[in-house]
TORPADREN-918336 format. One line per field, with one value per residue (C-alpha): z, x, y; residue number from 1; residue in three letters. Coordinates in steps of 0.2 Angstrom, whole numbers, plus 5000, padded with zeros to 4 digits. Each point is the difference from the previous one (the first is absolute). Example, Ala and Ser with C-alpha at 12.3 -4.5 7.8 and 13.67 -1.06 7.14 Angstrom:
TORPADREN-918336
up = (5039:4997)
east = (5062:5006)
north = (4978:5017)
n = (1:2)
res = (Ala:Ser)
***
This chain:
TORPADREN-918336
up = (4859:5008:5012:5002:5013:4987:4996:5018:5003:4984:5004:5018:4995:4987:5012:5013:4986:4997:5017:5001:4985:5009:5015:4990:4991:5017:5008:4985:5002:5019:4997:4985:5005:4981:4992:4987:4997:4983:4985:4995:5017:4995:4983:5003:5017:4992:4985:5011:5012:4987:4995:5018:5004:4984:5006:5017:4994:4988:5016:5009:4986:4999:5018:4998:4986:5012:5012:4987:4995:5018:5001:4984:5004:5019:4995:4987:5013:5013:4987:4993:5018:5003:4983:5006:5016:4990:4989:5015:5008:4984:4998:5019:4996:4984:5010:5014:4986:4992:5014:4995:5018:4996:4993:4987:5012:5008:4984:4995:5015:4996:4982:5008:5010:4985:4990:5013:4999:4981:5002:5013:4988:4987:5011:5003:4982:4999:5013:4999:5005:4999:4991:4987:4996:5002:4991:4984:4991:4994:5001:5017:5000:4996:5011:4993:5005:4998:5005:4997:5001:4986:4988:5004:4989:4996:4985:4991:5000:4988:4987:5003:4997:5018:4998:4985:4999:4995:5016:5012:5011:5005:5017:5005:5012:5003:4982:4987:4983:4985:4985:4984:4988:4995:4994:4995:5010:5015:5008:5004:5014:5004:5015:5000:5006:4984:4984:4990:4992:4994:4994:4982:5002:4996:5017:5008:5003:5009:5008:5006:5018:4996:5004:4988:5001:4989:4994:5016:5012:5004:5005:4997:5007:4988:5004:4991:5006:5004:5001:4985:4990:5002:4997:4998:5010:5016:5000:5015:5000:5013:5010:4995:5017:5001:4985:5003:4984:5005:4990:4996:5007:5017:5006:4993:4989:5000:5001:4999:5014:5011:5000:5013:4997:5016:4994:4984:4986:5012:5001:5008:4999:5015:4995:4998:4984:5003:4988:5011:5016:4998:4984:4993:5005:5019:5000:4988:5011:5016:4991:4994:5017:5007:4987:5003:5019:4995:4988:5011:4987:5002:5012:5012:4988:4986:5011:5002:4983:5006:5015:4988:4990:5016:5004:4982:5003:5017:4992:4987:5013:5011:4984:4996:5018:5000:4985:5009:5015:4989:4993:5018:5004:4985:5004:5018:4993:4988:5014:5010:4986:4996:5018:4999:4984:5008:5014:4988:4988:5015:5007:4984:4997:5017:4998:4984:5006:5019:5009:5015:5014:5012:4986:4995:5018:5002:4984:5004:5017:4991:4986:5014:5009:4983:4997:5017:4997:4983:5006:5014:4989:4987:5013:5003:4982:4994:5005:5007:4989:5002:5006:5014:5006:4998:5012)
east = (6542:4983:4995:4982:4989:4992:5019:5003:4985:5001:5018:4996:4986:5011:5014:4988:4992:5018:5003:4984:5006:5017:4992:4988:5015:5009:4985:4998:5017:4997:4985:5006:5019:5003:5009:4987:4982:4998:5013:4998:5008:5017:5000:5018:4996:4984:5009:5014:4987:4991:5017:5005:4983:5000:5017:4994:4984:5011:5011:4984:4994:5018:4999:4982:5008:5015:4987:4992:5017:5004:4984:5004:5018:4997:4986:5011:5015:4988:4993:5017:5006:4986:5003:5018:4994:4989:5014:5012:4987:4997:5019:5001:4986:5009:5016:4992:4991:5016:5005:4997:4994:4985:4986:4987:4986:5011:5005:4982:4996:5015:4992:4984:5008:5010:4982:4995:5015:4998:4982:5005:5014:4987:4990:5016:5002:4982:5004:4990:5004:4986:4989:5013:5011:5018:5008:4990:5009:4987:4986:4997:4981:5003:5010:5017:4998:4985:4996:5017:4993:4988:5014:5013:5001:5009:5011:4987:4988:5011:4995:4982:4995:4997:5012:5007:5019:5001:4991:5011:5015:5009:5007:5016:5013:4997:5000:4986:5000:4989:4995:5010:4996:4999:5013:4996:4983:5008:4995:5016:4999:5015:5006:4994:5015:5009:4997:5015:5001:4983:4988:5007:5017:5014:5007:4983:5001:5017:4998:4982:4993:4983:4987:4992:4983:4996:4984:4999:5002:5018:5010:5019:5012:5014:5015:5016:5015:5014:5014:5011:4996:4985:4982:4997:4985:4993:4983:4990:4982:4989:4985:4985:4995:5018:4994:4986:4991:4993:4988:5010:4984:5001:5011:4998:5015:4995:5017:4994:5006:4990:5010:4996:5008:5009:5007:4998:5006:5006:4990:5003:4991:4991:4994:5009:5001:4990:5011:5015:4993:4982:5002:4997:5017:4998:4982:5005:5016:4988:4988:5014:5006:4983:4998:5018:4996:4984:5010:5007:5013:5009:5015:5008:5014:4988:4992:5016:4998:4983:5009:5012:4984:4993:5016:5000:4982:5005:5015:4989:4988:5014:5007:4983:4998:5016:4995:4984:5010:5012:4985:4993:5017:5000:4982:5005:5014:4989:4987:5013:5005:4982:4998:5014:4993:4982:5009:5009:4986:4988:5012:5003:4981:4998:5013:4992:4982:4999:4999:5011:4987:5011:5004:4982:4995:5012:4996:4981:5004:5009:4987:4987:5010:5002:4982:4995:5012:4994:4982:5005:5009:4986:4988:5009:5005:4982:4990:4983:4986:4986:4988:5012:4997:4981:4999)
north = (6231:5004:4987:5000:4991:4988:4994:4997:4991:4989:4995:4996:4989:4991:4997:4993:4989:4993:4997:4989:4991:4997:4994:4989:4991:4997:4993:4988:4995:4998:4989:4990:4998:5004:5015:5001:4995:5005:4998:5019:5004:4993:4990:4994:4992:4993:4991:4993:4994:4990:4992:4995:4993:4989:4994:4996:4992:4988:4996:4995:4989:4991:4997:4991:4991:4994:4994:4989:4994:4995:4990:4990:4997:4996:4988:4991:4999:4992:4988:4995:4997:4988:4992:4997:4993:4987:4995:4998:4989:4989:4998:4995:4987:4994:4997:4990:4989:4997:4989:4982:4997:5007:4988:5003:5005:5013:5008:5000:5010:5012:5002:5005:5014:5005:5001:5012:5010:5002:5006:5013:5005:5003:5011:5009:5003:5007:5013:5016:5018:5012:4987:4998:4985:5005:4985:5002:5015:5012:4988:5004:4994:4982:4988:4994:4982:4989:4982:4992:4982:5003:5007:4987:4985:4984:4998:4989:5014:5008:4986:4997:5018:5005:5014:5009:4999:5017:5005:4989:5002:4984:5001:4989:5002:5018:5006:5004:4992:5006:4992:5005:4986:4981:4988:4982:5000:5007:5016:5012:5012:5011:5009:5017:5007:4995:5009:4993:4989:5002:4984:4997:5005:4988:5001:4997:4982:5001:5016:5002:4996:4992:4987:4989:4992:4985:4992:4989:5015:4995:5015:5001:5014:5004:5011:5004:4989:5012:4986:4996:4985:4989:5005:5019:4999:4991:4993:4994:4993:5008:4994:5007:5006:5009:5012:5013:5006:5018:5011:5016:5010:4992:5014:5018:5006:5018:5008:5018:5011:5011:5016:5013:5018:5005:5017:5008:4989:4986:4984:4983:4984:4995:4982:4983:4991:4984:4990:5003:4992:4992:4991:4982:4995:5003:4992:4986:4995:4999:4990:4988:4998:4996:4986:4994:4998:4991:4988:4985:4997:5016:4999:5012:5004:5004:5013:5010:5007:5007:5008:5009:5007:5007:5008:5008:5007:5007:5009:5008:5005:5008:5009:5008:5005:5008:5010:5005:5006:5010:5009:5004:5007:5011:5005:5005:5011:5009:5002:5008:5012:5003:5006:5012:5006:5003:5010:5010:5004:5004:5012:5009:5001:5007:5013:5006:5001:5001:5015:5004:5001:5010:5013:5001:5003:5014:5008:4999:5009:5013:5003:5001:5013:5010:4998:5007:5015:5003:5001:5011:5012:5000:5005:5015:5004:4999:5016:5000:5004:5012:4985:4998:5018:4998:4985)
n = (1:2:3:4:5:6:7:8:9:10:11:12:13:14:15:16:17:18:19:20:21:22:23:24:25:26:27:28:29:30:31:32:33:34:35:36:37:38:39:40:41:42:43:44:45:46:47:48:49:50:51:52:53:54:55:56:57:58:59:60:61:62:63:64:65:66:67:68:69:70:71:72:73:74:75:76:77:78:79:80:81:82:83:84:85:86:87:88:89:90:91:92:93:94:95:96:97:98:99:100:101:102:103:104:105:106:107:108:109:110:111:112:113:114:115:116:117:118:119:120:121:122:123:124:125:126:127:128:129:130:131:132:133:134:135:136:137:138:139:140:141:142:143:144:145:146:147:148:149:150:151:152:153:154:155:156:157:158:159:160:161:162:163:164:165:166:167:168:169:170:171:172:173:174:175:176:177:178:179:180:181:182:183:184:185:186:187:188:189:190:191:192:193:194:195:196:197:198:199:200:201:202:203:204:205:206:207:208:209:210:211:212:213:214:215:216:217:218:219:220:221:222:223:224:225:226:227:228:229:230:231:232:233:234:235:236:237:238:239:240:241:242:243:244:245:246:247:248:249:250:251:252:253:254:255:256:257:258:259:260:261:262:263:264:265:266:267:268:269:270:271:272:273:274:275:276:277:278:279:280:281:282:283:284:285:286:287:288:289:290:291:292:293:294:295:296:297:298:299:300:301:302:303:304:305:306:307:308:309:310:311:312:313:314:315:316:317:318:319:320:321:322:323:324:325:326:327:328:329:330:331:332:333:334:335:336:337:338:339:340:341:342:343:344:345:346:347:348:349:350:351:352:353:354:355:356:357:358:359:360:361:362:363:364:365:366:367:368:369:370:371:372:373:374:375:376:377:378:379:380:381:382:383:384:385:386:387:388:389:390:391)
res = (Met:Arg:Val:Thr:Gln:Ser:Met:Leu:Thr:Asn:Asn:Thr:Leu:Arg:Tyr:Ile:Asn:Gln:Gly:Tyr:Asn:Gln:Met:Ala:Arg:Leu:Gln:Asp:Gln:Leu:Val:Thr:Gly:Lys:Lys:Ile:Thr:Arg:Pro:Ser:Gln:Asp:Pro:Val:Val:Ala:Met:Lys:Gly:Met:Arg:Tyr:Arg:Thr:Glu:Val:Thr:Glu:Ile:Glu:Gln:Phe:Lys:Arg:Asn:Met:Gly:Asp:Ala:His:Asn:Trp:Leu:Glu:Thr:Ala:Asp:Ser:Ala:Leu:Asp:Gln:Ala:Asn:Gln:Val:Met:Gln:Arg:Ile:Arg:Glu:Leu:Ala:Thr:Gln:Ala:Ser:Asn:Asp:Ser:Tyr:Asp:Ala:Ala:Glu:Arg:Ala:Asn:Ile:Ser:Lys:Glu:Ile:Thr:Gln:Leu:Arg:Glu:His:Leu:Gln:Ser:Ile:Ala:Asn:Thr:Lys:Asn:Ser:Asn:Lys:Tyr:Ile:Phe:Asn:Gly:Thr:Asn:Thr:Met:Asn:Pro:Pro:Val:Ile:Asp:Met:Glu:Glu:Met:Met:Tyr:Leu:Pro:Glu:Asp:Leu:Leu:Asn:Gly:Thr:Ile:Asp:Pro:Glu:Glu:Ala:Asp:Ile:Val:Tyr:Asn:Gly:Gln:Ile:Tyr:Arg:Tyr:Val:Gly:Glu:Val:Gly:Gly:Glu:Gln:Ile:Tyr:Gln:Asp:Val:Arg:Gln:Thr:Glu:Pro:Ala:Phe:Gly:Asp:Pro:Gln:Phe:Glu:Glu:Gly:Ala:Phe:Arg:Leu:Thr:Val:Asp:Gly:Asn:Gly:Thr:Val:Arg:His:Ile:Arg:Pro:Asn:Pro:Thr:Asp:Gly:Gly:Asp:Pro:Thr:Val:Ser:Lys:Thr:Leu:Arg:Ala:Asn:Asp:Val:Val:Val:Ala:Asn:Arg:Gln:Ala:Val:Ser:Phe:Asn:Thr:Gln:Asn:Ile:Asp:Ile:Glu:Leu:Thr:Lys:Gly:Val:Lys:Ile:Pro:Val:Asn:Val:Asn:Pro:Gly:Glu:Val:Phe:Asn:Asn:Ala:Ile:Phe:Gly:Asp:Ile:Ile:Arg:Leu:Glu:Arg:Ala:Leu:Gln:Asp:Glu:Ser:Val:Thr:Gly:Asp:Glu:Leu:Thr:Ser:Tyr:Ile:Asp:Asn:Met:Phe:Gly:His:Val:Asp:Thr:Ile:Val:Ser:Val:Gln:Ala:Glu:Val:Gly:Ala:Arg:Val:Asn:Arg:Leu:Glu:Met:Met:Glu:Asn:Arg:Met:Leu:Asp:Gln:Glu:Ile:Thr:Ala:Lys:Arg:Ile:Met:Ser:Asp:Asn:Glu:Asp:Ala:Asp:Ile:Glu:Met:Val:Ile:Met:Glu:Leu:Met:Met:Gln:Glu:Asn:Val:His:Met:Ala:Ala:Leu:Ala:Ser:Gly:Ser:Arg:Ile:Ile:Gln:Arg:Ser:Leu:Val:Asp:Phe:Leu:Arg)
***
């Protein structure tokens, strides 16, 4: 094959141009720290990079979600701890007042402190996190508890039209009773914990825990008698002040959870059901205690039942607080796992698209040497033209 001068010239220029391209590629890698700057340079690396970046972005969003969940749960735990302290203090005051050595004036002073504690408990129930109420389910823009004194009534208010029986909760001895019907002019309210026997069943009269309110506003508590023989039920007439009639809207009953997704497909609730802690039962029992302390006819022995009610509410708060603590523990474990996943995902993404800087520098230096050698050899191969001789 005949090799002409033009062939040598064209090949030399082509190889020199390829050398420039190689140096440009290596300089791009050195400046950007990435293997490629355009998908066309390596489509496989580009496609994998998009997938790895999506995974890293998801992990970063889940980490932000975990931060929000921590704020909600820690705020709820702190509020429940304060509520527990309030109830413990109310229990202590009730225990002190149950001593018959306290006179009416001293018990009235204790009642005033309990009133302040109840109002403080209401403010705890209306705790906010990031301007959102944490104890009101998904209705985070409205407080779960409104003015309790305006929503709590006496039994006679059920008869004079002040409150509709269908909209009332009757609080007695730590429990809530709701209207189920009327018999012989008496309104019947059944314990909400009991669904059977239902009103109208043949076993209702003997097996239902209930309160009755007659036309004079007299309230009786009726419960089944488990002993053999005798009357099948035990009936007790209650003092009017010992029964609190509460509007069902006094405390929110929004039970919809606020779920935050912490990993793909895994969500946990970060709020506390308001009906579990801050309900008509707890506020009604505190108001019952206040009224009992203001009633001079109430003896120390009768105050013992109020102490038991406070114990029950404390146990409920502790139980809910334990559930919140369990969620926090689970969240921390998921957070540790997410950190490990983030490290792994970023390492894989780096292996896929990050350039080895040391290797790039070595290749760039080698390419520069090759380029200088190509220029030198080209200058010898390319013959001088007639113009060079005429200068």
